[in-house]
C-alpha positions as a LaTeX table, in Angstrom:
\begin{tabular}{lrrr}
\hline
Residue & $x$ (\AA) & $y$ (\AA) & $z$ (\AA) \\
\hline
Met1 & 0.45 & $-9.87$ & 6.23 \\
Thr2 & $-3.00$ & $-9.40$ & 7.33 \\
Met3 & $-5.93$ & $-9.86$ & 5.40 \\
Ile4 & $-8.42$ & $-7.37$ & 4.54 \\
Arg5 & $-12.12$ & $-8.85$ & 5.82 \\
Asn6 & $-14.51$ & $-6.42$ & 5.04 \\
Glu7 & $-15.21$ & $-2.99$ & 3.10 \\
Thr8 & $-14.17$ & $-0.93$ & 6.05 \\
Glu9 & $-10.82$ & $-2.37$ & 6.34 \\
Tyr10 & $-10.69$ & $-2.20$ & 2.64 \\
Arg11 & $-11.04$ & 1.58 & 2.64 \\
Glu12 & $-8.85$ & 1.95 & 5.62 \\
Thr13 & $-6.20$ & 0.31 & 3.62 \\
Leu14 & $-6.86$ & 2.43 & 0.65 \\
Arg15 & $-6.44$ & 5.36 & 2.95 \\
Arg16 & $-3.27$ & 4.14 & 4.36 \\
Leu17 & $-1.72$ & 3.44 & 0.73 \\
Ala18 & $-2.74$ & 7.31 & 0.12 \\
Glu19 & $-0.90$ & 8.04 & 3.19 \\
Gln20 & 2.24 & 5.93 & 2.32 \\
Asp21 & 2.50 & 7.67 & $-1.21$ \\
Glu22 & 2.51 & 11.30 & 0.38 \\
His23 & 5.07 & 10.07 & 2.96 \\
Ile24 & 7.28 & 8.60 & 0.44 \\
Lys25 & 7.04 & 11.79 & $-1.77$ \\
Leu26 & 7.82 & 14.06 & 0.86 \\
Gln27 & 10.51 & 12.06 & 2.54 \\
Thr28 & 12.16 & 11.72 & $-0.76$ \\
Glu29 & 12.24 & 15.31 & $-1.14$ \\
Gln30 & 13.75 & 15.99 & 2.30 \\
Leu31 & 16.36 & 13.50 & 1.52 \\
Arg32 & 17.16 & 15.16 & $-1.85$ \\
Gln33 & 17.39 & 18.34 & 0.01 \\
Met34 & 20.01 & 16.59 & 2.48 \\
Glu35 & 22.14 & 15.79 & $-0.59$ \\
Leu36 & 21.89 & 12.26 & $-0.11$ \\
Ser37 & 22.78 & 9.91 & $-3.06$ \\
Lys38 & 20.13 & 7.80 & $-4.85$ \\
Asp39 & 21.57 & 4.79 & $-3.36$ \\
Glu40 & 21.43 & 6.40 & 0.15 \\
Ile41 & 17.74 & 7.47 & $-0.31$ \\
Lys42 & 16.78 & 4.04 & $-1.71$ \\
Arg43 & 18.26 & 2.38 & 1.45 \\
Val44 & 16.20 & 4.73 & 3.63 \\
Leu45 & 13.08 & 4.45 & 1.74 \\
Asp46 & 13.12 & 0.59 & 0.98 \\
Pro47 & 11.25 & $-0.22$ & 4.19 \\
Val48 & 8.40 & 2.11 & 3.47 \\
Arg49 & 8.13 & 1.04 & $-0.13$ \\
Cys50 & 8.08 & $-2.61$ & 0.96 \\
Phe51 & 5.40 & $-1.83$ & 3.66 \\
Arg52 & 3.32 & $-0.01$ & 0.78 \\
Glu53 & 3.71 & $-2.99$ & $-1.35$ \\
Gln54 & 2.27 & $-5.28$ & 1.24 \\
Leu55 & $-0.67$ & $-3.08$ & 1.44 \\
Lys56 & $-1.09$ & $-3.18$ & $-2.40$ \\
Glu57 & $-1.01$ & $-6.90$ & $-2.42$ \\
Glu58 & $-3.84$ & $-6.98$ & 0.16 \\
Val59 & $-5.88$ & $-4.63$ & $-1.67$ \\
Ala60 & $-5.40$ & $-6.72$ & $-4.88$ \\
Ile61 & $-6.39$ & $-10.15$ & $-3.13$ \\
Tyr62 & $-9.51$ & $-8.47$ & $-1.61$ \\
Glu63 & $-10.62$ & $-6.93$ & $-4.85$ \\
Glu64 & $-10.14$ & $-10.37$ & $-6.63$ \\
Leu65 & $-11.99$ & $-12.20$ & $-4.05$ \\
Lys66 & $-14.69$ & $-9.57$ & $-3.97$ \\
Arg67 & $-14.71$ & $-9.91$ & $-7.93$ \\
Leu68 & $-15.06$ & $-13.47$ & $-7.70$ \\
Arg69 & $-17.72$ & $-13.41$ & $-5.18$ \\
Phe70 & $-19.72$ & $-10.97$ & $-7.32$ \\
Gln71 & $-19.27$ & $-13.52$ & $-10.47$ \\
Ser72 & $-20.47$ & $-16.41$ & $-8.64$ \\
Gly73 & $-23.54$ & $-14.59$ & $-6.97$ \\
Pro74 & $-24.53$ & $-14.67$ & $-3.39$ \\
Thr75 & $-24.14$ & $-17.78$ & $-1.37$ \\
Thr76 & $-26.90$ & $-19.30$ & 0.74 \\
\hline
\end{tabular}
């Protein structure tokens, strides 16, 4: 897992999260059309979902650090 270091990386990670959401949605529909079972679909999508969860963790950590910095005020 990489660490988000600034607002640019934060926005990029949010964009990637949105892309992952869309990718999962489209791929789920394609797999359903192929008549795969729920277990087969889960097996195919688990790596993508795992990657998405890692991105969500990175965002949560960055947002928490940002919130803590804001509460404690600027450092000098």
